[in-house]
C-alpha positions in Angstrom: 72.4 77.1 112.5 73.0 80.6 114.0 75.6 82.2 116.1 74.6 84.6 118.7 76.9 87.6 119.1 79.9 85.4 118.9 81.4 85.8 115.6 82.5 82.5 114.7 83.7 83.8 111.6 86.9 84.5 113.2 88.2 84.5 109.9 89.2 82.7 107.2 92.2 83.3 109.0 93.8 81.6 111.8 94.6 78.4 110.3 93.9 76.5 113.4 95.9 73.4 113.1 94.0 71.3 115.5 90.8 71.3 113.6 89.6 68.0 112.2 89.4 68.0 108.4 86.8 65.3 107.4 86.0 66.4 103.9 83.1 67.5 101.7 79.7 65.9 101.7 79.5 63.1 99.1 76.5 64.8 97.5 77.1 68.5 97.0 74.0 70.6 97.8 73.9 73.8 95.7 72.0 76.8 97.0 69.5 78.5 94.7 71.0 81.2 92.6 71.3 84.6 94.4 72.4 88.0 93.4 73.8 91.1 94.9 71.7 93.4 97.0 70.3 96.5 95.1 72.6 99.5 95.6 72.2 101.0 99.0 70.1 104.3 99.1 71.3 105.3 102.6 74.6 105.4 104.4 78.0 107.1 103.7 78.7 105.2 100.4 75.3 106.0 98.9 75.8 109.7 99.9 79.3 109.7 98.5 78.2 108.0 95.3 75.5 110.7 94.7 78.2 113.4 95.1 80.4 111.6 92.5 77.5 111.4 90.1 76.8 115.1 90.6 80.3 115.9 89.4 80.9 113.2 86.8 77.4 112.3 85.4 75.6 109.1 85.5 77.9 107.2 83.2 81.1 107.8 84.8 82.7 106.6 88.1 85.2 108.3 90.4 88.6 106.5 90.7 91.5 106.7 93.1 94.6 104.7 92.8 95.7 102.7 95.9 99.4 103.0 95.3 100.8 102.5 98.8 100.3 99.3 100.9 98.9 101.6 103.6 96.2 102.8 101.3 95.4 99.3 100.2 94.5 98.2 103.7 93.0 101.4 104.9 90.4 101.8 102.2 89.3 98.2 102.4 88.6 99.0 106.1 86.8 102.2 105.1 84.4 100.3 102.7 83.7 97.6 105.3 83.1 100.0 108.1 80.8 102.2 106.1 78.6 99.5 104.5 75.0 99.5 105.5 73.5 96.7 103.3 76.1 94.5 101.7 79.8 93.5 101.5 81.2 91.1 98.9 84.8 90.0 99.0 86.5 87.6 96.5 90.2 86.6 96.9 92.6 84.0 95.7 94.4 84.0 99.1 93.4 85.1 102.6 96.1 84.5 105.1 95.7 83.9 108.8 97.9 87.0 109.8 97.4 90.5 111.3 95.9 92.2 108.3 93.8 89.1 107.3 92.5 88.9 110.9 91.7 92.6 111.0 89.7 92.5 107.7 87.7 89.4 108.7 86.9 90.8 112.1 85.6 94.0 110.5 83.4 92.1 108.1 82.1 90.0 110.9 81.2 93.1 112.9 79.5 94.5 109.8 77.4 91.3 109.7 76.5 91.7 113.4 75.1 95.1 112.6 72.9 93.6 109.8 75.1 93.9 106.7 74.8 91.0 104.3 78.3 89.6 103.8 79.4 87.2 100.9 82.9 85.8 101.0 84.6 83.8 98.3 88.1 82.3 98.6 90.0 80.0 96.4 90.5 76.5 98.1 94.2 76.3 97.3 95.8 77.1 100.7 92.8 76.5 103.1 94.2 73.5 104.9 93.1 73.2 108.5 90.4 75.9 108.1 87.3 73.7 107.9 86.2 74.5 111.5 86.5 78.1 110.9 84.7 77.9 107.6 81.8 76.0 109.2 81.6 78.6 111.9 81.7 81.5 109.4 78.8 79.9 107.4 76.8 79.5 110.5 76.4 83.2 111.0 73.0 84.3 109.8 74.4 87.2 107.8 77.4 85.6 106.2 77.7 83.3 103.3 81.0 81.6 102.5 81.8 79.8 99.3 85.1 78.1 98.2 86.3 77.8 94.7 87.0 74.3 93.1 87.4 72.6 96.5 89.3 69.5 97.4 86.9 66.7 98.5 89.4 65.6 101.1 90.6 68.2 103.4 93.8 67.0 105.1 97.3 67.9 103.7 98.2 64.3 102.7 94.8 63.4 101.4 94.8 66.6 99.3 98.2 65.7 97.9 96.7 62.3 96.7 93.6 63.9 95.3 95.7 66.4 93.4 97.6 63.5 91.7 94.3 61.8 90.9 92.5 64.9 89.6 95.2 67.2 88.4 93.3 68.6 85.5 90.4 69.7 87.7 92.3 70.9 90.7 94.8 72.8 88.8 92.3 75.3 87.9 92.2 78.1 90.5 90.3 81.4 91.0 92.9 84.3 90.9 90.4 87.1 91.1 90.6 90.0 93.7 87.6 92.1 94.4 85.8 93.9 97.2 82.4 95.6 96.8 80.4 97.6 99.4 76.7 98.6 99.2 76.8 98.3 95.4 78.3 101.7 95.5 82.1 101.2 95.8 84.7 98.6 94.7 88.2 97.8 95.1 89.9 96.0 92.1 93.5 95.1 91.7 96.4 92.7 92.5 96.3 92.5 96.2 95.3 89.2 97.9 94.5 89.5 101.7 97.7 89.0 103.8 100.4 91.0 105.6 102.9 91.0 102.7 100.4 92.6 100.4 99.7 95.5 102.9 103.3 96.3 103.9 103.2 94.3 107.1 105.4 91.4 106.3 108.8 91.2 108.0 110.6 88.9 105.6 109.2 90.4 102.3 106.5 92.8 101.2 104.9 93.3 97.7 104.9 96.4 95.6 101.2 96.1 94.6 98.4 98.2 93.2 94.6 98.5 93.4 92.1 101.0 92.2 89.1 102.2 94.3 86.0 103.0 92.2 82.9 104.8 93.2 79.8 104.7 91.0 78.6 102.5 88.0 81.9 100.5 88.3 80.5 98.9 91.4 77.4 97.6 89.6 79.6 96.2 86.9 81.6 94.5 89.6 78.4 93.1 91.1 77.5 91.4 87.8 81.0 89.8 87.8 80.8 88.6 91.4 77.3 87.1 90.8 78.4 85.2 87.8 81.2 83.4 89.7 79.1 83.2 92.9 76.4 81.1 91.1 78.8 79.0 89.1 79.2 75.3 89.4 82.8 75.6 90.5 81.7 77.5 93.6 80.7 75.3 96.7 79.0 76.5 99.7 80.7 75.8 103.1 77.4 74.2 104.0 78.8 71.1 102.4 81.6 70.7 104.8 81.2 67.6 107.1 82.7 69.7 109.8 80.0 71.4 111.8 79.9 74.7 113.5 81.1 74.8 117.2 80.1 77.9 119.1 82.5 77.3 121.9 85.5 77.1 119.6 84.3 80.1 117.7 83.9 82.1 120.9 87.4 81.3 122.0 88.9 82.0 118.5 87.0 85.3 118.4 88.4 86.4 121.7 91.9 85.6 120.4 91.3 87.6 117.2 90.0 90.6 119.1 93.1 90.6 121.4 95.6 90.3 118.5 94.0 93.0 116.4 94.2 95.4 119.4 97.8 94.5 120.5 99.7 93.6 117.4 102.4 96.4 116.9 102.2 95.9 113.1 98.8 97.4 113.1 99.5 100.6 114.9 99.0 102.7 111.8 95.4 101.5 111.2 92.2 102.1 113.2 91.7 99.1 115.4 87.9 99.8 115.9 85.1 100.5 113.6 85.0 104.2 112.9 83.2 107.0 111.0 84.9 107.7 107.7 83.1 110.8 106.7 86.1 113.0 107.0 88.1 110.6 104.7 85.4 110.5 102.1 85.0 114.2 102.1 88.7 114.6 101.3 88.5 111.8 98.8 86.2 113.7 96.5 88.7 116.1 95.3 91.3 113.4 94.8 89.2 111.3 92.3 89.7 110.9 88.6 86.5 110.4 86.6 86.0 108.1 83.6 84.1 105.2 82.0 84.8 101.6 83.0 84.3 98.1 82.0 85.0 95.1 84.3 86.5 92.2 82.2 86.7 88.7 83.6 86.9 85.0 82.8 83.4 83.5 82.9 82.7 80.0 84.0 80.6 77.7 81.9 79.9 74.5 83.9 83.3 73.5 85.0 85.0 75.2 82.1 86.8 78.5 82.4 86.6 80.7 79.4 89.8 82.6 79.2 88.4 85.8 77.8 90.7 88.3 79.7 94.0 87.1 78.3 92.5 86.5 74.9 91.3 90.1 74.8 94.5 91.7 76.1 96.2 91.6 72.7 93.4 93.7 71.2 93.6 96.1 74.2 97.4 96.5 74.0 97.1 96.8 70.2 95.3 100.1 70.7 98.5 101.9 71.6 99.6 104.4 69.0 102.3 106.3 70.9 103.1 104.7 74.3 102.6 101.5 76.1 103.5 101.0 79.8 103.4 97.6 81.3 104.1 96.6 85.0 103.5 92.9 85.6 104.9 90.7 88.3 105.1 87.4 86.4 106.0 87.6 82.7 106.7 84.4 80.4 105.9 86.0 77.0 106.2 83.4 74.4 107.1 84.0 70.7 103.5 85.2 69.8 103.9 88.1 72.4 107.3 88.9 71.3 106.2 89.3 67.7 103.3 91.3 68.7 105.5 93.8 70.7 107.8 94.0 67.8 105.0 95.1 65.5 104.0 97.8 68.0 107.6 99.0 68.2 108.0 99.0 64.5 105.1 101.3 64.0 106.6 103.8 66.5 105.0 102.8 69.9 107.5 103.4 72.9 107.2 100.4 75.0 108.4 100.3 78.6 108.0 97.2 80.8 108.7 96.5 84.5 108.8 93.1 86.0 110.6 91.2 88.8 114.3 90.6 88.8 115.5 87.2 90.3 116.5 89.2 93.3 113.0 90.5 93.9 111.1 87.4 92.8 109.0 85.5 95.2 108.6 82.7 92.6 111.9 81.7 91.1 110.2 79.1 88.9 108.6 81.9 86.9 112.0 83.7 86.6 113.6 80.4 85.4 111.3 80.5 82.3 111.2 84.2 81.9 114.9 84.7 81.8 115.3 83.1 78.4 113.0 85.9 76.9 115.0 88.9 78.3 117.1 89.4 75.2 114.1 88.8 72.9 112.1 91.5 74.7 115.0 94.0 74.3 115.6 93.1 70.7 111.8 93.6 70.1 112.1 97.2 71.0 111.0 96.9 74.8 112.6 99.2 77.3 113.0 96.5 80.0 113.2 97.0 83.8 113.4 94.8 86.7 112.5 95.7 90.3 115.4 95.9 92.7 115.1 93.8 96.0 115.9 97.2 97.9 114.0 99.8 95.9 113.8 103.4 97.3 109.9 102.9 97.3 110.2 100.3 100.1 110.2 103.2 102.5 106.9 105.2 102.2 105.2 103.2 99.6 105.7 99.4 100.3 106.6 98.9 104.0 104.2 100.3 106.6 105.9 101.4 109.8 107.0 100.0 112.2 107.7 97.2 109.7 110.9 97.1 107.6 110.9 94.0 105.4 114.0 92.2 104.2 113.3 92.7 100.6 110.6 93.9 98.2 108.9 91.9 95.4 106.6 93.1 92.6 103.0 91.9 92.4 101.4 94.7 90.4 99.5 94.0 87.2 98.8 97.3 85.4 98.9 98.9 82.0 98.7 102.4 80.6 98.1 103.2 76.9 98.7 106.6 75.4 97.9 108.4 78.8 94.3 107.6 78.1 93.5 104.0 78.9 94.2 102.0 82.0 94.0 98.3 82.9 94.4 97.2 86.6 93.6 93.7 87.8 94.8 90.3 88.7 96.1 88.9 85.4 99.8 88.0 85.0 101.4 87.6 81.5 102.2 83.9 81.8 100.7 80.6 80.6 98.8 80.0 83.9 96.9 83.3 83.6 96.3 82.7 79.9 95.2 79.1 80.0 94.2 77.9 83.5 93.2 80.4 86.2 90.3 82.8 86.3 91.4 86.4 85.9 89.8 89.8 86.1 90.4 93.5 85.9 89.0 96.9 85.2 89.6 98.8 81.9 89.2 102.4 82.6 89.1 105.4 80.1 90.3 108.4 82.1 93.3 110.7 81.1 93.5 111.9 84.7 93.8 108.4 86.1 96.1 107.3 83.2 98.3 110.3 83.8 98.7 109.5 87.6 99.3 105.9 86.9 101.9 106.7 84.2 103.8 108.8 86.7 103.8 106.0 89.3 104.9 103.5 86.8 107.8 105.6 85.7 108.7 106.2 89.2 108.9 102.5 89.9 111.2 102.2 86.8 113.7 104.8 88.1 117.2 103.5 88.7 116.8 103.8 92.5 114.0 101.3 92.2 114.7 99.1 89.3 117.4 97.7 87.1 117.4 98.7 83.4 118.1 95.6 81.3 120.1 96.2 78.0 122.4 94.5 75.6 126.0 95.3 75.2 127.7 95.5 71.8 128.2 91.7 71.8 124.6 91.1 72.4 125.2 90.1 76.1 122.7 91.3 78.9 123.6 94.0 81.2 121.7 95.2 84.4 122.2 98.9 85.5 120.7 100.7 88.4 121.8 103.9 90.2 124.6 102.2 92.0 126.2 99.7 89.5 126.2 97.8 86.3 126.5 94.0 86.4 126.6 91.2 83.7 124.8 88.5 85.7 121.2 88.7 86.7 120.9 90.2 90.3 119.9 87.7 92.9 119.5 87.5 96.7 122.4 85.1 97.0 123.8 81.7 96.2 120.5 79.7 97.1 118.4 82.0 95.2 120.4 81.2 92.0 120.5 77.5 92.9 116.6 77.4 93.1 116.3 79.4 89.9 118.3 76.7 88.2 116.6 73.7 89.7 113.1 75.1 88.9 113.7 75.2 85.2 112.4 71.6 85.2 108.9 72.9 86.3 106.7 72.9 83.3 106.3 76.4 81.9 102.5 75.9 81.7 102.3 75.6 85.6 104.0 78.9 86.3 
């Protein structure tokens, strides 16, 4: 089945409530294994990669941190618009909002000009999107696969299936990755949605990615292919819902209208453009270094949790300083003992996570809060993000948006101003034992130095609370404005939910 020029793909977005959700085929048809295209030899990205190689050598890549929400979306658009042969996008969540619509629209336009597009999304929050998925899959240059899908597609039927198959359906793909032409990749914590790109009105995430040009993209190709061909990925061809060109045309027109008129998108190019000037300027902003993509492989229907298991060895390399920024931390005694050993041998440890006030997931805070004093007693300088950090303006929110509060979503580590980890992995039981996770380990003093400065900026008292113990061993929170002896919150109901959610099993956070 093919679409003409209509772009059915109108995105994994637009949750289109009226679509019928009839389920997956009883017998799943699995395509023959396929792999990434060879790296492009023409186009802007191939040219830019050659310039990076000329400066760094064949074994190193060039890296740029995507610190601001604006940069996170801008450089995703740049890679999609500049691709001439392939675009691969893998994400845990892809929301039907302004940024999600804009990115899918651009991916579809790339497919219209002949680029091979592979899309992977976890099936957790895809209720009502089967018609859109079928339309996307029908495009001759787009392949769409969903991770570990529900067999039944409606809300109530999914709930019943979740109860019946909890062990299987509890496993989710938490990876985030975008690759273009086998020459450039974006790796980090951002899902696709307005609150990851500074465009959400109620809340926005302080998040982080890294853009890599060079060998890191080939490493990312290998990771993408391993998951793409795994048994837990199911092609959208298996949906009972069939493509409908008329609905696709109407949806596409609505998307085009929205991306051109939405005031939230005024800071971004609304049409495909030539990014030559931006790439020329980027060359002098890059840090060079060697990289390794680490990820949880899938064997049949079993996830091999290698990333979390290897993290202790990675963190253990610290000799002088360890900086950790992680949104969701539930350490456990093993981690506390490990940090104590590092501190005892003289490693200065600083850690930033969410406060209850900044948390988007109170259930995590409900289990984390019992470990605060243990972390401090183990020698960790502990910081928690404010809901109103100074970085909300200029780093998190993208004008004209001013969100109500800021939440932390970054997952990053710097060791001894030499080694960097940026990825999807939280420091909690779900990342350790259930989800698939990934990240980039990069050896680059330049990149590490810049990230170190960013992490310390985020820990400043105008951005975060410093958590300490008073002389009686009671917790105190101090920022640039005040010191309090009760965990900061967004109000009464925030505290109530934190209390209620203590009953959620810690393994599910």
